[in-house]
C-alpha positions in Angstrom: -40.9 -21.3 8.9 -38.7 -19.3 6.7 -37.5 -20.8 3.4 -33.8 -21.6 3.1 -31.5 -22.7 0.3 -29.0 -25.5 0.9 -26.0 -25.4 -1.3 -24.1 -28.6 -1.8 -20.4 -28.5 -2.7 -18.7 -31.7 -3.6 -15.3 -33.1 -4.4 -13.1 -30.9 -6.5 -15.2 -27.8 -6.0 -14.9 -28.1 -2.2 -11.2 -28.8 -2.4 -10.7 -25.8 -4.7 -12.7 -23.5 -2.4 -10.6 -24.6 0.5 -7.3 -24.1 -1.4 -8.3 -20.6 -2.5 -9.2 -19.7 1.1 -6.0 -21.2 2.4 -3.9 -19.3 -0.1 -5.7 -16.0 0.9 -4.9 -16.7 4.6 -1.3 -17.4 3.8 -1.1 -14.2 1.8 -2.6 -12.2 4.7 -0.1 -13.7 7.1 2.8 -12.8 4.8 1.5 -9.3 4.4 1.0 -9.0 8.1 4.7 -9.9 8.6 5.8 -7.4 6.0 4.0 -4.5 7.8 5.2 -5.7 11.2 8.8 -5.6 10.1 8.7 -2.0 8.8 10.5 0.5 11.1 7.8 3.1 11.6 5.2 0.5 12.7 7.3 -1.5 15.2 5.2 -0.2 18.1 1.8 -0.7 16.6 -0.7 -3.0 18.4 -0.5 -6.6 17.1 -4.2 -6.6 15.9 -3.5 -3.5 13.7 -1.1 -5.5 11.5 -3.8 -8.1 10.7 -6.3 -5.4 10.0 -3.9 -3.6 7.7 -3.0 -6.9 5.9 -6.7 -7.7 5.4 -7.4 -4.3 3.8 -4.3 -4.2 1.6 -4.4 -5.0 -2.1 -1.4 -6.6 -3.8 -0.7 -4.9 -7.2 1.8 -6.1 -9.8 3.1 -3.2 -11.9 5.1 -3.4 -15.1 8.2 -1.3 -15.6 7.7 2.3 -16.6 4.1 2.5 -15.3 3.0 5.6 -13.3 1.6 4.7 -9.9 1.0 8.3 -8.7 0.9 11.6 -10.5 1.8 15.0 -9.1 -1.3 17.0 -8.3 -3.7 14.0 -8.4 -5.7 12.9 -5.3 -3.6 10.9 -2.8 -6.3 8.5 -1.6 -4.1 5.3 -1.6 -0.9 4.6 0.4 1.4 2.2 -1.3 4.3 0.1 0.1 7.0 -1.3 -2.1 7.4 -5.0 -1.6 9.5 -5.7 -4.7 11.0 -3.4 -7.4 11.6 0.3 -7.3 9.7 3.6 -7.7 11.3 6.7 -9.1 9.8 10.0 -7.8 10.0 12.8 -10.3 9.4 16.5 -9.9 9.7 19.6 -12.0 12.0 22.6 -11.5 12.0 25.9 -13.2 15.1 26.5 -15.4 14.8 30.0 -16.8 11.4 30.1 -18.5 11.0 26.4 -18.9 10.3 23.5 -16.5 12.5 20.4 -16.4 11.8 17.0 -14.9 14.2 15.9 -12.2 14.6 12.7 -10.3 13.9 13.4 -6.6 14.2 10.0 -4.9 14.1 6.3 -5.5 11.9 4.1 -3.3 12.9 0.4 -2.8 11.4 -2.5 -0.9 10.0 -1.4 2.4 9.4 2.2 1.3 6.1 4.0 1.5 4.5 6.2 -1.1 2.2 8.8 0.4 4.0 9.3 3.7 5.0 12.9 3.1 1.4 13.7 2.0 0.1 12.2 5.3 2.7 13.8 7.5 2.0 17.2 5.9 -1.7 16.8 5.7 -1.7 17.2 1.9 -4.5 15.7 -0.2 -2.6 15.5 -3.5 0.6 13.8 -4.5 3.6 16.1 -4.5 5.5 14.1 -7.1 5.0 11.6 -9.9 6.0 8.0 -9.1 6.9 5.5 -11.8 8.3 2.0 -11.6 11.8 1.6 -12.8 11.3 -2.2 -13.2 8.6 -4.7 -12.6 7.3 -4.1 -9.1 4.9 -5.3 -6.5 3.1 -2.9 -4.2 0.7 -3.3 -1.3 -1.9 -0.6 -1.5 -4.1 0.5 1.4 -6.9 3.1 1.3 -5.6 6.3 2.8 -8.6 6.8 5.0 -8.2 3.4 6.6 -4.5 3.8 7.0 -5.0 7.2 8.8 -7.6 5.6 11.1 -5.0 2.9 11.9 -2.4 5.6 12.6 -4.7 7.3 15.1 -5.3 3.9 16.9 -1.6 3.6 17.2 -0.5 7.0 18.6 -0.9 8.8 15.3 0.8 12.1 16.2 4.0 10.3 17.3 3.8 8.0 14.2 3.6 10.9 11.8 6.9 12.2 13.2 8.6 8.9 12.1 7.7 9.4 8.4 
């Protein structure tokens, strides 16, 4: 006979544990719906949305914070849920380089799509928040595996 440990959870501890689990399930379902409603993913398999939602991490970012830096490893794909990201690049003006705004990404936009589509391992631009924002982040390796399960070559064309 192997020894075992019995844990007893009573009253408020039990209710709190159930409440936390319930909130997590609700958050996953909301995240699943967010991904399902995005244009490029409309033809994904239904189970892929749940897997994506379970692997995503919600990140609240204050205004002015850098979420990606040009030249750094692109190992996370981010989706804007709320707020806005400003993508900045540098252009040569004579002998000096100047920063320029390239693009603004709002709710439903994806950061890292160009890098995936082009097979690049590093970010092409720096992305900063213009105001308090909420992002959903997914490990790039997992996201690319999900792409392949859902007709990846065709999906990359939609980015």
